[in-house]
C-alpha positions, 0 to 999 in steps of 0.5 A: 543433495537436491537443489532447494525448492520451496513447495509453497513458491506458487502460493508465495507468488500469488500472495505477492500479487495480492499484496501488489493489488492491495497496494495499488488499491490503497494508492488509488484511495489516497489519490482519490482523497487527495483529489477531493482535498484539491477540489475543496481547496479550489472551491474555497479559493473560487469563493474567496476570489468571487467575494473579493471581486465583488468587494473591489468593484466600485459599484455593486448592483443588487443583481451582483449581490444576489449572484454572489449570494447564490454562488455562496450557497452553491459553494457551501452545498458543494463543500458539504458534498465534498465533505460527505465524499471525503468521509466516505473515502476516509472510511474506504481508505481505512478498509483498504489499509486493513486489507493491505496490512493483512496482505502484507502479513500473509506475504511476510508469513510465507517469506519467513517460512521460506527463509526458515526452510532454506536455512534448514536445507542449508544446515542439512546440506552442510551436515551431509557435506560434513558427513561425506568429508568425515567418511572420506577422511576415515576411508583413507585410513586403512587398517594396519597402516601408519 
């Protein structure tokens, strides 16, 4: 009997590459989302630090208060921008996750098909071997011999 050959091996390899690409895209989306979260945390920390510095100053001028007010507005504006970007990333991440799950499903489908075909091939090989052994055994018996 011939060696096992899965006719859809190239398709399986291609699906595996697709899966790898989708995994990489998913990881990049997660990294981008984490970067936005870090940027928001850094911005928040900078706002808290600036306010603490102004409050700890022995004397505060009107110019410093005005600068703090402008900085607060800037921080809020950037936080709003980051929140919008984060919402977009969350949507994009959901789409990437759906694509990743679909790629996993397609790849697993072919892998299961390959496993099934391999098992069928093994059963056929075993049957062929069993038939050959039976024929060999029966061929040893010649008529009229005890």
